N, C-alpha and C positions, 0 to 999 in steps of 0.2 A: 425310659432311657431320657438323660438328659444330654442336650448336643450340646457341639460344640459353642454355638451362638452363644445360647443359653449359659453357657458355666461361663464364658466371659463375660457377659451381661452382670452374672452373678458378682464377678471378681472385681469389675467395675465399682460396684455397691457397697460393696465389702471396704475400701479403700477409701470411700469417701465418706462411708461414717465414722473411721476412724479420725477422720480431720474435724468432725463436729463435735466442739462442746453440747454440754447439755444444754446449756441455753441456747445456744444457738436455732437446735431441734424444735424450737415455740416459735419462732419467728416465720413470715412470708416466704424467704426464699429457700426454706427447708422445704416448704409445703409445696412447693412450685419444683422443686429438685425430686423428691418425694415423687412426684405425679408422674414425670421423666422416670426414675426406678421402675414403677410400675408399668410402663409401658413396656421396659427393657425385659423384665422380669417375664413377662407376656407377649414374646411378638407372634404368637397364634391369635392373638384376639384382634390384633392389626392387622394380620393375615386375613382375618376372617369378615372385618368392616372391610379391606379394599377388595376381597372376593364378592362380598353382596353388592359394590357399588358396580363392579365391572360388568357383573353378571348383568345387573338391571340392565346397564350400558350397553349390553349384547342385544339383550332383548330387543332394545329401543330403535337401534341399528337395525337391525331385519326388518321389524315391523314397517319402520319408514322406507326401508329399500322394495318390499312387496307392494305396500299402496301407491308409491311411485309408480312402479309398473302400469298399475289402471289407468293411469293418465293419458296412456297413446289410445291410438287405435289402428284397426287392420284396413286397411281400403283394398277391396277386391274388384276390378274391371270386369264386367264379361262385355265380350263384345261380340256381335256378330247380329245379321239381317234375319234370323230364324225369328218366327211367330212365337214359338216355343220354349223360349230362354226361360220365362220364367218357372213355368213347369220342371225343366229339366235343374234348374238349380234348386228348387224346392224337394224335387227326388234327391240330387245329392245330399243335400241336410236331412234327408231321411222322412220328409212330410208326403203322403198320399192323396190324404187330403184337400182337396182346396179351401176349406174352411179353416184349415190351422194352420195353414201352409203362409208362412212368414212372409214370402215375397209374392205382391199386388202385381195382379197386368196393368200395366198404364200407357193407353193409347193415346196416339196421336202425338209423342211426343219425340225429338229427335236422342235426348239423353234423358235418362231417368235416375235418382237417386234415392235408393233405399237403405234410409238407416235402420238398421234391425236394434241400433243399440248405439250405444254415446263412442263404443269401441270397437264398430263392426258396421260397415258402410262398403254398400255397393252398388257400383258406377255402372249401369246399363246403356251401353250406345253402340249403334252400327260399327266403328270403328274408332280409333282416338285423335283422327284425322279434324282440326279445324272443322272441317264443315261438318262435320257428324255430330259437334257438342252443341250445346245451345249458346254456347259465347257466356253464360252465367260467371261470375268471382267464385264461388263455389264448385262449382263443375272444374273451372281452371286449375282451382289448388288441389280440388280432389285428386287428377290426374298426376299431380308433381307427387301427390304422397303414395301413388298403388303401389301395394306389396306383391302382388303376382297380379297375372290373368288370366281369364279362362274364353278360349275362344272355341264360340260353337256354329263353325259353317253352314255356307248354306247348299256346298255342294258344289258350286264355279271353281274349281281347283286352282283357275289363275288368280281369279280376284281372291281366293282363300290363301293361297303362297304371299302377294302382295300383303293380305291382313295380318299374315301371322309375322312378316317380316319386320313391317313394323312395330308389333306388337312388342320383340326380343328387343327394337333400340330403345324403347319406352319403359320397359321392366325388365330385370334379369331372369322371371319365370314365369313362364306361359304353358298352360294346362291345355292340351284341345280334347272335346266332347265331339263325339262322331255317332253314326249309325251304323249297326251292324255289318250291314250290307255292302258298305263304302270303304269304311274304317281302314283295309290295307292299303286301298288307290290312296284316300287321303293322306295314308303313312308316308307314304312314296311322294307324292306332290308337295310335302311338307318340309320331306328332308327325314325322310326312315323317323320321326319322332313318336311318341307312343300316342297310342289315338285310345281315349277312355270311352268305351260302350258303358249302354247302363247296364250291363253285367259286372262291370268292373268299376262302380263307385265307392264301393269299397275300399278298392284298392286308391282309387284319386283322394278319396278321402286320409287315408294313411299318408300317403304323398304329398298332401297339402300341408296337413298336421306337422309330419316330419322336417318341413320347411321351416314352417312358421316358430317351430321347438329352438332354430339357432337363434332366433332375434327373440325368444320368452314370449311369444305372441299367440301362440296354439288354444291357450284357453281360449280367447275369444272367437276361434272357430267353434269350438267346443260346444260353448254356450249355446249357439242356435243348433244344434243339431236337436234332434227329437230324440224323447227321453229313452229310447231304445240303444241309438248310437251314442249317447252321451253318457251310460253306465259307464262303458270300458273306459272310460277316462274317469270317470270318479274314483273307480277300483282300482285305477293304475295310480291316482293321486294317494288314495290311503296306503296303497300297498307300498309305495316308492317313500312314502313319510316316515312308513311302520322302519324300513330298512335303514334311514336315514337315522332317526331316533338310535335304534340299537348301536348303531355305529356311533354313536356322539355320547353313550354313558359310559364311554371307551376315554372320553375326555374330561378335560379339567372344567371348571365350569360346565359341567353336562346339563344340569338343571337349567340351566338358561338358554344354550344351546338348544335342548329339547324342546322348552316352552312356546322359544322363538321358533321352531319346525313345526310345532301344533299350530297356532297360532295363524302360521302363513296357510296352512293346509284347512284350515277353518273359513280364512278368509276365499281361498280360492271354490270352496266348498257351497261358500255361501252365496259367489257370485256364478256360480255354475248351475245352482236353484233355483234363485232369488235375483239374477241380473244387477246386482246391486252389491256398489261395494262397501264393504262396512268402515266407516271410519276410522281413525287412529283412536278415538278416547272409546266408541265400540267397540273397537279390537281387545281394549286392555281391557274394557268391561269384561269381557270373555272370563278373562283369567281368573277369576272367586271360580266361575263353571270347571277350570279345567282343574283346580286343584280339588273341588269338593268332591269329586266324582269318586274317588278312591283313595281318601287322605294317608293311610298307610304305607301306598306306594310311592304316592307325592312325596311323605315327608322323607322316604328312605333317598330319593333322589337327591333333593336339596341337601341331607347330611351328607351324602356319599360324595358329593361336588366338595367338601372341607375335608376329607377320612383322607388317608397314607392309600394309595392304588396296591392292590393286592391280587392273585387270579381270582379268588372267591366273589369278591368283589366285584370285579368286573363282570364275572360269569350272572352275579346277583342282579346287577345293575343293567344287562342286557336285557332280559326274562323281562324284570319289570318294567323298562323303556318301552319294550316291544308290545310288550301286551297289555299296558295301560294306552299308549298310543291308539294302537288296534282299534281298543273297545269304544273308545273317544269320538273316534273319527269315524268310526260306523254306526256310530249314536246319532250323531249328527248327520250322517246320510239319509239314513230310517227316520229322521223328524221330519228331515225335509221331504221326504219320500210320502209321508203320513199327510202332508199338507200343512204341517204346522213348523213353527218359527223358532229359532236361538232362544227367542224372548220367552219362553216355555219351557224355564227349566226345571219345575216337576216335571214335566213330560220326558224332558233330557234326561235327567235322574234315571227314570225308571226305564227307561229305554236301555242306560249304558247299563246299569245293573245285567238287567235282560242278557243284554251280548256279551257284557263282559263274563258269565255266567257259562256262555256258550264257547267262551274262546280260551280260558284261560288256562283250564286242565290239557287242554289240545297243547298251547304251548308251553306248558311247562315240561312235559312230558317229550317234547318235540327234541330234534336232535340240533347240534349246532350246528352242520352241514344247511338242515332247514331253516335255521333263522336266518340264514345267509340267502336264503334264494329267494327272489325277487316270484317265481312263476309260486313257490312253493304258499308264500302269503296271498297272491294273486286269487289262486284256487281256493284257499280257505276262508277269505272275505266274498268271492261270490256264493259261498254259500249259505251264506249268510243274508235272510231276504225281508221286505216287509211282512211276507207271507206269515214268516215266524212269530212278528210280532202283534198281528192283528187282534187278539184275544187280550192280550196285556193292553193294548192304547183303547179298546173299547172298554175295559174294565177300567183303567186310570180316566178312561172320559167320563165313567157313569160315577166314580167314585169323585171327582172333582165336582160334576157336576150334583153331586148328593153334598161335597160341603159347600156350595152356592149356596143351593138351597137352605141350607141350614144357616150359614151368613143372613140371607135374606130376609129370613124368619128372626134372628135373631135382632138384628137391625131394628124393623117393623114391632117386634115387642118395646123393645128402648125406644122407639120412637112415641107408640102408643103410649106408653109410662108417663113420658116424658109430657106428652099431650092432657093425660089424667093431671099430672099434677101443675099443670100451667092453667087447667082449667078448674083445678081444686085451688089454688091460691087466687087467683080472677073473682071465683065464686067470694071468698074470703076475705078479699078488699072491698067488692061489692056490698056485701054486708056489714063493714065496719063502717063504709058510707053512710050507709044506711043508717045504722045505728046514730051517727054521729048528729044525720039531721033530724032525725028524732030526738034526741035528746037536746037539741036546737030550736027546736020547737016546742020544750017545753016538759017531753015526757020525764017519769021518774025514773032515775037511776037505780040498778039493782045494788045488792049488796057488794057482790063482785068489780062493777064499777067505780061504786064509792070508794072502796079500799084503793083500789088500784090510781084512782086520781090523787088521793093524798099522799098517797107514796110517792108519785110521780111530781106531785108540790114539795114533799119533802127532802125528796133529793135537790129539788132546782135552790133550795134554800141551803143546803148544806155548801153545795158547789158555790154560790155566791157568799157564802162566809169565807171560803177559803181562797177567793180569785185574789182579792187585795193585799193578802199575803203573800199569794205568787209574784202579784206586780211590784212590792216593796223587795223579796230578795232578787226579783230579777235586777231592779235598781241598783240594790247594794251590789249586786255582779257586776255591773256595769259601770261602778264607781271603782270596784278594785284594780277592773282589768285599766282602765285610766291611768291609777295611782300607780 
């Protein structure tokens, strides 16, 4: 069917053509007119190009915004006179082994700064009063930037109450950690606040992450949790992004939105496992990896962005977006957990194929309610672990090593041949030089040498005979140019 807009454009062109004479149709003005008419006859092409540019712009904006979030940091004040503060904070982060614990004890200092990363800093001090700080510019700046405080009381009610009151004046959120035996008494002394004991560290971690989520800083805290506690956030990122891309499949420019969401999730996963923020260049360099995993589904999502919306296309788009996103992000997660990096594209493709085979049939046969459920996605994602892929990765490693060995042997063979060729050439040159020396010393030339020498002399005479003629022709040519 031709739209009213296209009919109108065709009528404009017909009226213009009636006014043009046969001669006019060969001039430049007509060609320019013809180009304009082509655009009018094909508005879809214009819209397609505009859609491409709009899609690229949306991806760029989303990635730029995501990367800008990692330019900030979370500052936590750990306050109290307890000698076990470092041990308590390590346990809160999920570390029980002192060797692997991120927070080390620093004795003999009023205030200690534990920079776990560029994005997460602990300020350890008896209190935030000037007398209990070291007075350095760094400490003063950190006090101004505190996101929340953790109070670890000493047990003296009046002193703890005063410290808690001062903390509330300096930061909006204060969490209290205490001993089980004295938690109720401490809670009353501080005004019925929640006191988290070691048995409730899980609740405290949830409270901290919920608080930091409002400022989109929760990932800085999760990054420094032990792997056992970190995995919950990783699975939440994968499940949440999968749900988001399923919804984005229903939008105009769906391919661009989905791509931006996938890149954002990959940046988060890379930070969670490697502690490093991808640059914009690295993030966009990962795009070919996104598209090469399942080319048919990727092509569908891109084409769907330009097609009219139908119920069937929407349903298929949701399944395609969800299955591809979940498989891709799970593959990235498992790649990191196996000790590999994003640069290992070959291993990523193998893991993607294996994960995709496990998930895609389950997703295709699931109900629409399941596809909308975060709990269902979380449960599905938790089922896939590195244990399922150990054999695959071992085989991949073996195959990769075998290919490297083949490449090494091939290179050695080529180098060996080049060396033999070089030596043969050197031997040949030495023989020639030796023979020249023998001839110069009066040795009798062979028949072949005599013939060769005669031919070379003949060639030189022929060249000399024709050289003057070429010079004359050159002179004549220059005289012609002057004329």
